[in-house]
C-alpha positions in Angstrom: 167.4 113.0 99.2 169.2 112.3 95.7 169.2 115.1 93.2 167.2 114.8 90.2 169.4 113.4 87.4 169.7 115.3 84.0 168.4 113.8 80.9 171.1 112.1 78.7 172.3 114.1 75.9 174.3 111.2 74.3 173.0 109.7 71.2 171.9 106.0 71.8 173.9 104.6 68.8 175.8 105.6 65.7 174.5 104.7 62.2 176.5 102.0 60.6 174.6 101.3 57.3 173.8 103.7 54.5 170.2 103.6 55.2 170.6 104.5 58.8 172.9 107.2 57.9 170.2 108.6 55.6 167.6 108.2 58.3 169.8 110.2 60.9 170.5 112.9 58.1 166.9 113.3 57.6 166.2 113.5 61.3 168.8 116.2 61.6 167.7 118.2 58.6 164.0 118.1 60.0 165.3 119.2 63.4 166.9 122.4 62.0 163.5 123.1 60.2 161.5 122.8 63.3 164.0 124.7 65.3 164.1 127.6 63.0 160.4 127.8 62.6 159.0 126.8 66.0 161.9 128.0 68.3 163.4 126.0 71.2 160.3 126.2 73.5 158.1 124.5 71.1 160.8 122.0 69.8 159.6 118.4 70.4 160.9 115.1 69.2 157.2 114.3 67.9 157.4 117.4 65.8 160.8 116.5 64.3 159.6 112.8 63.6 156.6 114.2 61.7 158.7 116.6 59.8 161.2 113.9 58.9 158.4 111.6 57.8 159.6 108.8 60.4 158.1 107.3 63.4 159.1 108.6 67.0 160.2 105.2 67.8 162.9 105.3 64.8 163.8 108.7 66.1 164.4 107.3 69.6 166.8 104.6 68.3 169.3 107.3 67.8 168.3 110.3 70.0 166.7 109.3 73.4 165.2 112.8 74.0 165.0 116.3 72.6 168.0 117.5 74.6 170.1 114.8 72.8 168.9 115.9 69.5 169.5 119.5 70.2 172.9 118.7 71.5 173.8 117.0 68.3 172.6 120.2 66.4 175.0 122.1 68.7 177.8 119.8 68.6 177.8 119.8 64.8 177.8 123.7 64.8 180.8 123.6 67.3 182.8 121.2 65.0 181.9 123.5 62.0 182.9 126.7 63.7 186.1 125.1 65.2 187.2 123.8 61.8 186.7 127.1 60.3 188.7 128.7 63.1 191.7 126.2 62.7 191.6 126.1 58.8 192.0 130.0 58.8 194.4 130.7 61.8 196.6 127.7 61.2 197.4 128.6 57.4 201.0 129.8 57.8 201.1 130.6 54.2 199.3 133.8 55.1 200.6 136.6 57.4 199.0 136.7 60.9 196.9 139.9 60.5 195.6 138.7 57.0 194.4 135.4 58.6 192.8 137.3 61.3 190.9 139.5 58.8 189.8 136.3 56.9 188.6 134.9 60.2 186.6 137.9 61.2 184.9 137.9 57.8 184.1 134.3 57.7 182.8 134.3 61.1 180.4 137.4 60.9 179.2 136.0 57.4 178.5 132.5 59.2 176.6 134.1 62.0 174.5 136.0 59.7 173.8 133.0 57.5 172.9 130.7 60.4 171.2 133.3 62.8 167.9 131.8 63.1 169.5 128.4 64.0 171.9 129.9 66.4 169.5 131.9 68.2 167.2 129.0 68.8 170.2 126.7 70.0 171.2 129.5 72.3 167.8 129.5 73.9 168.3 125.5 74.3 171.7 126.0 75.8 170.6 125.3 79.5 169.9 121.6 78.4 173.6 120.9 77.6 175.9 123.9 78.4 177.4 122.2 81.4 178.2 119.0 79.4 181.8 118.1 79.2 181.7 118.4 75.4 180.6 122.0 75.8 183.7 122.8 77.9 186.0 120.9 75.5 184.6 122.8 72.5 185.4 126.1 74.2 188.8 125.0 75.3 189.7 123.8 71.9 188.9 127.2 70.3 190.8 128.9 73.0 193.8 126.7 72.2 193.7 127.5 68.5 193.5 131.3 69.2 196.5 131.0 71.6 198.6 129.1 69.2 197.9 131.9 66.7 198.6 134.7 69.1 202.1 133.1 70.0 203.0 133.4 66.3 201.4 136.9 66.1 202.9 138.3 69.4 206.1 136.3 70.0 207.4 138.8 72.3 204.3 139.3 74.5 203.9 137.7 77.7 201.6 134.5 78.3 199.2 136.6 80.4 199.0 139.4 77.6 198.2 136.7 75.0 195.6 135.1 77.2 193.9 138.5 77.8 194.0 139.3 74.0 192.5 135.9 73.2 189.8 136.2 75.7 189.0 139.7 74.4 188.7 138.7 70.9 186.9 135.5 71.4 184.3 137.3 73.5 184.0 140.3 71.2 183.5 138.1 68.2 181.0 136.1 70.0 179.1 139.1 71.5 179.3 141.2 68.4 178.3 138.4 65.9 175.1 137.6 68.0 174.1 141.2 68.1 174.9 142.0 64.5 173.3 138.9 63.1 170.0 139.5 65.1 168.7 141.6 62.1 168.7 140.7 58.4 171.9 142.2 56.8 172.9 142.7 53.1 176.3 141.4 51.9 177.7 145.0 51.7 176.7 145.6 55.4 178.4 142.3 56.5 181.6 143.3 54.6 181.7 146.7 55.9 181.0 145.6 59.6 183.8 142.7 59.3 186.3 145.1 57.9 185.6 147.5 60.8 186.0 144.7 63.4 189.1 143.3 61.5 190.6 146.8 61.7 190.2 147.2 65.5 191.6 143.7 66.2 194.7 144.4 64.0 195.3 147.8 65.6 194.8 146.0 68.9 197.4 143.4 68.1 199.9 146.1 66.6 199.6 148.0 69.9 200.6 144.9 71.8 203.7 144.4 69.7 202.8 142.4 66.7 205.7 141.7 64.4 205.6 140.6 60.7 
């Protein structure tokens, strides 16, 4: 017996005209609002359409189901986070450890500012976590970190850099998720990020950081 197929998570089409682009933007904005107030379990295309002030049929022109809509929100988040990662770590005008500190601060701040959306998207992850785009987003981040570590740890072996990268990414993700689970003040965010950056810096120095 054939297995049950998974729902498509691809958008039906891309907007080409200004009016269509505005429609998709309104749908995505409404989707974020519904997701943060209703949560992933109560998230439906009908609620999103109502919030956006459009018909469900108009929504379905671009997103065939709620999985596709949630995946678009997650994809946008991945692009934003990946862009942040690259912009900071690839800035060779700043020393490596200074870049690392800037990254930790930016990441923790972002996690706290977007906590409600991130928690809801994490709840919806089973709908798309095995998609090729999900694996590519993860791989892209890992490549950026490894390129940075090659510069920061030029004398370390590949296995050492791979372990360091995995530890840093996993720690940032896990700690950021836990820390942003409660409302935080700017002062708390700064202090926490400084502590994490100090730990990462000490770790890289112990592995032979130069420069």
